[in-house]
N, C-alpha and C positions, 0 to 999 in steps of 0.2 A: 504493500500500500504506500510505500515510499514516504513522502513527507506528510501524508494525510493524518498520521498518528503523531501527536505531539509529545505524549508521555504515557507510560504504562505503570500501573501498580498491581502487583499480585499479592494477595493476602492468603497465606497458607496454601498456595496453589502447588501445582506439579509442573513447573516449566521444564523439568527434566524429560517429560514426555515428548518434547520437541527439540531434543539436543542437536539434531542435525541442522535445524533451522535457526537456532539461536545466534550463530555468528552473523546472520543476515539482518538481525534486528537493529534498526537505526535509532529508534525512539529511546529517550532516557527511561531506564527501567528500574523500578524499586521492588525488591522482593522482601516481603514481611512474613516472618515465621514465628510461631510460638516457641518460647524457650524450653517447653516441656514436650515438644513434638520432635524427638530425636531423629526419627526416620525422615521426616520432611525437611528438617534442617540439613541433613546430609544430601538429600536430593537437590535442594535449592543451592547448596554450595557447588555441586557439580554443574548445575545450570549456570550459575553465576560465572564460573570459570570459562564457560563457552561464550558468554556475552562479550561483544567487542565495543559496545556503546557506553555512554555515560550510565553508570550503574551503581547500585548500593544494595547491600543485604543487611536488613535490620532484624535482630532477634528480640522479641518482646519477652522480657524475663517473666517467668511464672505462668505464661499463657500456654494453653493446650491448643490442639488443632482448630477447634471452633471458636477460640477466643471468648469463652463463656465466663471467664473469671471477671470479678468486678473491676471495671476500669480498662480491661484489655481492648475491647472494641473502640473505646474512646481514644486510646493510645494509637490504634491503627488509623482511626479517622484523622487524628492530629498529624501523624506521619504522612499520610496520603495527601492531605490538604496542603501541607508544606511542600511536598514534592511537586504537586501540580502547580502551586502558586509560583514556585521558583522556575519550573521548566516550561510553563506555558505562556511566559511573557513574550511580547514581540521581540524579535532578534535584537533590535537596537536598545531595548531596555535591559538585556542580559549582560551588557558590557560593564 
């Protein structure tokens, strides 16, 4: 989709299922994983290594896969909002 996608956030997702395509991703990508979701943390680390774009992997301490713990989804929302706010600025405003 080229430049049509300005930024991506994955919350507890499985980007590892697209390992072969990840090096082609151009949009800034934020991976958010719960700190108590060991299997998905490892899978996201593998995916992170394949990404060649602006990227970040954030582990939310104490959160499980569904982020059901008090404050966990609020933290995900805060992280995602900041990511989008910073990455979806017009190019001249990012300087």
